[in-house]
N, C-alpha and C positions, 0 to 999 in steps of 0.2 A: 397402156402401161399401168398395170395393179398399183394398188393403192403403196402396196410392199414395196412395191419396187419401188417407187417415186420415193416414198422415205427412206428407203437406200441410197438413194443417190444424191435426195437433200445429205443424208449421213457422210457421202462418200468425198462429196461439195466442199461440205464444213472442214473432215477432216484433214483433206490434201493442204484446204485455202493454211490454216493453224499449221501446217510442217513447212509448208514454204516461206509464212511467216517468219517462223523461227528458223531455221535457216537463213532468211536476209541477215536477221541477223547475228549469226553463229558465222556468215564469212568474213566480216565484220570488224570480228574479235570478239562479238554482245554475247556471252550465253544466256543472259536472260531469257530471250521469248522460249530458249527450252526452257531454262528452272519456273518458269510462269505458268509454265503452261505441267511442268511434273508435280502428280497427286503430292502427300508428304507420304504417302506410302511406296514411295515407286523402286523399282527393283532395276538395279542398270549393269549390263556388259559390255565390254570390248575388248578390244584383242588386247590392249596395253594394260590390260587388269587381272590380277593372280585368280580371284573369283566374284564372283557378284556384291555389288556396294550394294546397299540395303540404303533406302530413306532418300530425302531431299534433304538434308542437314547435312550429310557426309556426298550426298551432288551436289554439294555448292561449296565442298572444302575443293571437291579432283578439279570441278571446272573453275577454280580462280584464277594459279598460275596460268589457265591458257588463254585470261584475259587480254581483250587486246597485242592476242601473239598472231591472231589466224587474219589472214588477207587471201578471200578468196577471189580474184576477177570473175568467172563466172563461172554458174553448175548449173548443170543439168537429172531434171527427177525425171529417168525410165521408167516407162508402166508400171508407175500406181496404183495397187489393187486396197481394196479396202472392203473387207469381210466387216458385218456391220448385224449384229443382234440384239435387242432391247437397249442393253446399257452398255455394251462390252462392241469396240468396235476395235479391229489389228488394220493395220498399215504395213506393206509390202512393198519395196521398189528399191531400187540401185539407184546412187550416187556417185555424178561422177563431176566430181570438182574440178578445177582450173587453175592454176598458180602461175605465170607467165609459158614456161614452155613445161611444165610436168601433169600428168593430170594426177589424184587419188580415184581411188576407184572403191564405190563403200557396198553392202546389203545392207539394207536397216529392213529390222522388223519392230514395229511400234503400236506398244498394246494401249487404248484409252477404253477412260470409263464413262461413263455420263453424271455426274455429280449432282446430289438433291437441288446447286443451286442453276441444273440450267448447263453446264459447264463440261466440255469435253478438259477431261487430263490423260497423262499418261503414266498411267502407273507398269509399264515396263518397257523400255528398250534393249535391243541388240544389235551393235552393232559392228557386224565383218569385214576384215580386209584384204582375208585372204582368198582369193577366187582364183578357179580354172584358166588357165592364159589362153 
């Protein structure tokens, strides 16, 4: 394995671990995992918004009513893939969330940027729930 392949494998493992840690909190009604991962200049799309949301402060306001309202018993991150170069990484995956007998299926794209302090931060999120059956 070449140095660049090893570096990309390390970045992939790091990004996926960060995402899973944020999902674990989210599934218990705590959006702080994603808020802590988000950069000040983050942009955000999901099907419940009419347009792109911009900035960490707006994301905090958007997530505020969700706090304590989500309780996911189990989730599966399917087919996570990270494409990384220099200080950027793009994570894509399909998420299956289970609550009792209900399954929610989402496609997600997260764009991460390596900050000067060495931390990976989300600069763009896109959630999509409308999938071909």
